[in-house]
C-alpha positions as CSV (number, residue, x, y, z in Angstrom):
1,M,-6.6,16.8,-9.1
2,S,-5.7,20.3,-7.9
3,R,-2.5,21.2,-6.2
4,G,-2.5,20.0,-2.6
5,A,-5.7,18.0,-3.0
6,R,-5.7,14.7,-1.2
7,R,-7.6,11.5,-2.1
8,A,-8.2,8.8,0.5
9,M,-6.0,5.9,-0.5
10,I,-6.1,2.2,0.2
11,S,-3.2,-0.2,-0.1
12,L,-3.3,-2.5,-3.1
13,T,-2.6,-5.4,-0.8
14,A,-6.5,-5.2,-0.5
15,A,-6.7,-6.3,-4.2
16,T,-4.6,-9.4,-3.8
17,G,-6.3,-12.1,-5.8
18,L,-8.9,-9.8,-7.3
19,L,-7.9,-10.1,-10.9
20,E,-7.7,-13.9,-10.6
21,M,-11.2,-14.0,-9.1
22,I,-12.6,-11.9,-12.0
23,E,-11.0,-14.3,-14.4
24,A,-12.3,-17.3,-12.5
25,R,-15.8,-15.9,-12.9
26,G,-15.3,-16.0,-16.7
27,R,-14.6,-12.3,-17.3
28,D,-11.6,-10.4,-18.7
29,P,-10.3,-8.1,-15.9
30,D,-9.3,-5.5,-18.6
31,E,-13.0,-5.2,-19.6
32,V,-13.8,-4.5,-16.0
33,L,-10.9,-2.1,-15.4
34,G,-10.7,-0.3,-18.7
35,P,-13.9,1.8,-18.4
36,L,-12.6,3.0,-15.0
37,G,-9.3,4.2,-16.4
38,L,-7.4,1.4,-14.6
39,D,-5.3,-1.5,-15.8
40,R,-3.9,-4.8,-14.6
41,R,-0.5,-3.3,-13.9
42,T,-1.9,-0.7,-11.5
43,L,-4.0,-3.2,-9.6
44,G,-1.3,-5.9,-9.6
45,D,1.3,-3.9,-7.6
46,P,1.0,-5.1,-4.0
47,H,3.2,-2.2,-2.8
48,G,1.1,0.5,-4.4
49,F,-2.0,2.5,-3.4
50,I,-5.3,3.3,-5.2
51,A,-8.0,5.8,-4.4
52,D,-10.4,4.1,-2.0
53,A,-13.4,5.3,-4.2
54,D,-11.7,3.7,-7.2
55,F,-11.4,0.4,-5.3
56,A,-15.1,0.5,-4.5
57,R,-15.9,1.2,-8.2
58,V,-13.8,-1.8,-9.2
59,L,-15.8,-4.1,-6.9
60,E,-19.1,-2.7,-8.1
61,A,-18.0,-3.1,-11.7
62,A,-16.9,-6.7,-11.1
63,A,-20.2,-7.5,-9.5
64,R,-22.0,-6.3,-12.6
65,A,-19.7,-7.9,-15.1
66,T,-19.7,-11.3,-13.4
67,G,-23.4,-11.3,-12.5
68,D,-22.5,-12.0,-8.9
69,D,-24.5,-9.6,-6.8
70,A,-22.4,-10.6,-3.7
71,F,-19.0,-10.3,-5.5
72,G,-17.4,-8.2,-2.7
73,L,-18.6,-10.6,0.0
74,H,-17.2,-13.6,-1.9
75,F,-13.9,-11.8,-2.6
76,G,-13.6,-11.0,1.1
77,E,-14.6,-14.5,2.1
78,H,-11.7,-16.0,0.2
79,Y,-9.1,-13.2,0.9
80,H,-6.4,-14.2,3.4
81,P,-6.1,-11.5,6.0
82,K,-2.3,-11.9,6.3
83,N,-2.1,-10.4,2.8
84,L,-2.8,-7.1,4.6
85,G,0.8,-7.2,5.8
86,A,1.8,-5.2,8.9
87,L,-1.7,-4.5,9.9
88,A,-2.6,-8.1,10.0
89,Y,0.6,-9.1,11.8
90,I,0.1,-6.7,14.7
91,V,-3.5,-7.9,15.1
92,V,-2.9,-11.6,15.1
93,N,0.2,-11.2,17.4
94,S,-1.6,-9.1,20.0
95,P,-1.7,-10.5,23.5
96,T,-5.5,-10.7,23.8
97,M,-8.5,-10.5,21.5
98,G,-9.5,-7.1,23.0
99,I,-6.0,-5.6,22.3
100,A,-6.2,-7.1,18.8
101,F,-9.5,-5.2,18.2
102,E,-8.0,-2.0,19.6
103,N,-5.0,-2.4,17.3
104,A,-7.2,-3.0,14.3
105,A,-9.0,0.2,15.0
106,R,-5.9,2.2,15.8
107,Y,-3.8,1.2,12.8
108,L,-6.5,0.8,10.0
109,R,-5.6,4.2,8.5
110,V,-2.1,2.9,7.7
111,H,-3.9,0.5,5.3
112,N,-6.7,2.8,4.2
113,T,-6.9,6.5,4.9
114,G,-10.5,6.5,3.6
115,A,-11.8,4.3,6.5
116,E,-12.5,4.8,10.2
117,A,-12.7,2.0,12.7
118,S,-13.5,2.0,16.4
119,F,-13.7,-0.6,19.1
120,V,-16.4,-0.2,21.8
121,R,-16.8,-2.6,24.7
122,E,-19.9,-2.7,26.8
123,E,-20.9,-5.0,29.7
124,K,-22.4,-7.7,27.5
125,W,-21.4,-6.9,23.9
126,A,-18.4,-5.4,22.1
127,Y,-18.5,-3.7,18.7
128,L,-15.8,-3.6,16.1
129,R,-17.0,-0.8,13.9
130,H,-16.0,0.2,10.4
131,R,-17.0,3.0,8.1
132,L,-15.9,4.3,4.7
133,T,-15.4,8.0,4.7
134,D,-14.4,8.9,1.1
135,V,-16.6,6.6,-1.0
136,P,-19.9,7.8,-2.3
137,V,-22.8,6.1,-0.6
138,E,-24.2,4.6,-3.8
139,I,-21.1,2.6,-4.4
140,R,-20.2,1.4,-0.9
141,R,-22.0,-1.9,-0.7
142,Q,-19.5,-4.3,-2.3
143,H,-16.6,-2.6,-0.5
144,Q,-18.4,-2.8,2.9
145,E,-19.3,-6.4,2.5
146,C,-15.8,-7.3,1.4
147,S,-14.2,-5.4,4.3
148,M,-16.5,-7.1,6.9
149,A,-15.8,-10.5,5.4
150,V,-12.0,-9.8,5.7
151,G,-12.6,-8.7,9.3
152,L,-14.4,-12.0,10.0
153,G,-11.5,-13.9,8.5
154,A,-9.0,-12.1,10.7
155,V,-11.0,-12.8,13.9
156,R,-11.2,-16.5,12.9
157,L,-7.4,-16.7,12.6
158,M,-7.3,-15.9,16.3
159,A,-10.6,-17.4,17.6
160,G,-10.9,-20.5,15.4
161,S,-12.4,-21.2,12.0
162,N,-15.8,-22.0,13.4
163,W,-16.2,-18.7,15.3
164,S,-19.1,-16.5,14.4
165,P,-20.2,-13.1,15.7
166,V,-23.4,-12.4,17.6
167,E,-24.6,-10.1,14.9
168,V,-23.3,-8.3,11.8
169,Q,-24.5,-4.8,11.0
170,F,-24.3,-2.9,7.7
171,E,-25.0,0.7,6.8
172,H,-26.4,0.0,3.4
173,P,-30.0,-1.1,2.6
174,E,-30.9,-4.7,2.6
175,P,-30.1,-6.4,-0.7
176,V,-32.7,-8.5,-2.6
177,D,-30.9,-11.7,-1.7
178,V,-29.3,-12.0,1.7
179,S,-28.7,-15.8,1.8
180,E,-25.0,-15.5,1.1
181,L,-24.5,-13.0,3.9
182,Y,-26.1,-15.4,6.3
183,R,-24.0,-18.3,5.0
184,V,-20.7,-16.4,5.2
185,F,-21.2,-14.8,8.7
186,S,-23.3,-17.6,10.2
187,A,-25.0,-14.9,12.2
188,P,-28.0,-12.5,12.1
189,V,-27.4,-9.7,9.7
190,T,-29.1,-6.3,9.9
191,F,-29.1,-3.3,7.5
192,G,-29.5,0.5,7.5
193,R,-27.4,0.8,10.7
194,E,-25.3,3.8,11.7
195,H,-22.1,1.8,11.3
196,N,-20.9,-1.4,9.8
197,A,-20.0,-3.6,12.8
198,L,-19.1,-7.1,14.0
199,V,-20.9,-7.6,17.3
200,V,-19.1,-10.0,19.7
201,E,-19.5,-11.3,23.3
202,S,-17.6,-8.9,25.6
203,E,-15.9,-11.8,27.3
204,L,-14.2,-12.7,24.1
205,C,-12.0,-9.7,24.6
206,E,-10.3,-11.3,27.5
207,R,-9.2,-14.4,25.5
208,A,-5.5,-14.8,25.0
209,I,-4.3,-15.4,21.4
210,P,-2.3,-18.7,21.7
211,A,-0.2,-18.2,18.6
212,A,0.8,-14.6,19.3
213,D,4.5,-13.9,18.9
214,A,5.5,-11.7,21.9
215,R,8.9,-10.9,20.2
216,L,7.3,-9.7,16.9
217,Y,4.5,-7.7,18.5
218,P,6.6,-4.7,19.8
219,I,8.5,-4.5,16.5
220,M,5.3,-4.3,14.5
221,Q,4.0,-1.8,17.0
222,R,7.0,0.5,16.4
223,Y,6.8,0.1,12.7
224,L,3.1,1.0,12.5
225,D,3.5,3.9,14.9
226,D,6.0,5.3,12.5
227,A,3.8,4.7,9.6
228,L,0.9,6.3,11.4
229,S,2.9,9.4,12.3
230,E,3.6,9.9,8.6
231,L,-0.1,10.0,7.6
232,P,-0.9,13.4,6.0
233,P,-2.7,15.6,8.6
234,G,-4.4,17.5,5.8
235,D,-4.5,18.2,2.1
236,D,-0.7,18.1,1.7
237,F,0.9,16.3,-1.2
238,V,4.4,16.3,0.4
239,Q,3.0,14.6,3.5
240,S,1.5,11.9,1.3
241,V,4.9,11.3,-0.3
242,R,6.5,11.2,3.2
243,R,3.9,8.6,4.2
244,A,4.7,6.4,1.1
245,I,8.4,6.7,1.8
246,G,7.8,5.7,5.5
247,E,5.9,2.6,4.5
248,S,8.5,1.6,1.9
249,V,11.7,2.2,3.9
250,R,11.7,-1.1,5.8
251,H,12.0,-3.0,2.5
252,G,15.2,-1.2,1.5
253,E,16.2,2.0,-0.3
254,P,12.9,3.7,-1.4
255,S,13.2,4.4,-5.1
256,L,11.3,7.2,-6.8
257,S,9.5,4.8,-9.2
258,H,8.4,2.6,-6.3
259,V,7.0,5.5,-4.3
260,A,5.3,6.9,-7.4
261,R,3.6,3.6,-7.9
262,R,2.4,3.6,-4.3
263,L,0.8,7.0,-5.0
264,A,-0.6,5.8,-8.4
265,I,1.2,8.5,-10.3
266,G,4.2,8.5,-12.7
267,G,7.7,9.2,-11.6
268,R,8.0,12.4,-13.6
269,T,4.8,13.6,-12.2
270,L,6.0,12.9,-8.7
271,Q,9.3,14.9,-9.3
272,R,7.4,17.8,-10.9
273,R,4.9,18.1,-8.1
274,L,7.6,17.9,-5.5
275,R,9.4,20.8,-7.2
276,E,6.2,22.8,-7.1
277,Y,6.5,22.5,-3.3
278,G,10.2,23.2,-3.2
279,A,10.9,19.6,-2.1
280,D,13.3,17.0,-3.3
281,F,12.7,13.2,-3.3
282,K,16.2,12.2,-2.1
283,G,15.9,14.9,0.7
284,L,12.6,13.5,1.8
285,V,14.0,10.0,2.0
286,D,16.9,11.2,4.0
287,D,14.8,13.2,6.3
288,T,12.3,10.4,6.9
289,R,15.1,8.0,7.7
290,R,16.8,10.5,10.0
291,R,13.6,11.1,12.0
292,F,12.8,7.4,12.2
293,A,16.4,6.8,13.4
294,L,16.2,9.4,16.2
295,R,12.9,8.0,17.4
296,H,14.1,4.4,17.4
297,L,17.4,5.2,19.1
298,A,15.4,6.9,22.0
299,D,14.1,3.4,22.8
300,S,16.9,1.5,24.5
301,E,15.1,-1.8,24.0
302,I,15.7,-1.7,20.2
303,T,19.1,-2.9,19.2
304,L,21.2,-1.0,16.6
305,T,20.7,-4.0,14.3
306,E,16.9,-3.7,14.6
307,V,17.1,0.0,14.0
308,A,19.0,-0.6,10.8
309,Y,16.5,-3.2,9.7
310,L,13.5,-0.9,10.4
311,L,15.2,1.8,8.3
312,G,15.8,-0.6,5.3
313,Y,19.5,-1.0,5.7
314,S,20.9,-4.5,5.1
315,E,24.0,-3.8,7.2
316,V,24.6,-1.8,10.4
317,S,27.7,-0.2,8.9
318,A,25.6,1.4,6.2
319,F,23.2,2.8,8.8
320,N,26.2,4.1,10.9
321,R,27.6,6.0,7.9
322,A,24.2,7.5,7.1
323,F,23.6,8.5,10.7
324,K,27.0,10.2,11.0
325,R,26.3,12.1,7.8
326,W,22.9,13.3,9.3
327,T,24.1,14.2,12.8
328,G,27.9,14.2,12.9
329,S,27.9,11.3,15.4
330,T,27.5,7.5,15.3
331,P,24.2,5.9,16.5
332,S,25.9,4.3,19.5
333,D,27.5,7.7,20.5
334,H,24.1,9.4,20.1
335,R,22.5,6.8,22.3
336,R,25.2,7.1,25.0
337,Q,24.9,10.9,25.0
338,R,21.1,10.6,25.6
339,V,21.7,8.2,28.5
340,S,24.3,10.5,30.2
341,R,22.0,13.6,30.1
């Protein structure tokens, strides 16, 4: 990949259980992954990322190797949506179904920069649309069927296990055997459409989500807004590193090896490429935390303990020391000065 080139990446949380499913179908995952230049270690890291096109190739290769023409659909059917992490938690903790659909569309790029989603509500029907933007057309089918099945599972977490859409629409041509698609979605399925979409009754959007956690919702919203702000606006390697740091920081001190794994490159390669741009890993971590801290402190509803947690500090005292090193004042003093202005 040339300097500055950017690949659309998908979180490897999307591959949770994939190796086990290949094995359950009687195939060796190494035989599926090897020809693609991948291995178990790469796919088995839930904190990492992989090129979205590579993920699509894995699903296509698994379908061929197992003889299951609907492998992607079946993987998505058995995938638990909460494995998606923050994206799933903001969706299922949204106040209403309509807001849940809006959040899914807004924050999907935090999970997959190679996908676009939109939510369109009309008088009678509403459409939750999904489209892969960085995967060649000829290898999209398994990925698209997997993604739509995961979307179905997410809606059923909120609307009940027996819920079904009015219609399911796919971009790709109609497969030879569509019986499994009808079984999984329990709805009419059409092909060759402009978008992949779940079509639902518009009135569903007004339904409250009974199990939604009103306390967790704004915390996840702030976390995902931060992650979204770190997405690279263009072909910028440093911005990709910033994004990976931003997504890692809530789990503690982001290490170089951990961030490198998220970017699917080696630690030495990460250091070398940052030097090419005149950047330093520790400096990027510090700057990311500093900017996050200033943003969180501007919101008076977030306590200092919560700010420390969102920045990956186990103790408020450690956050206080870091913030004073960055700005010359403590977090509480900084917040008081903002209020007095």
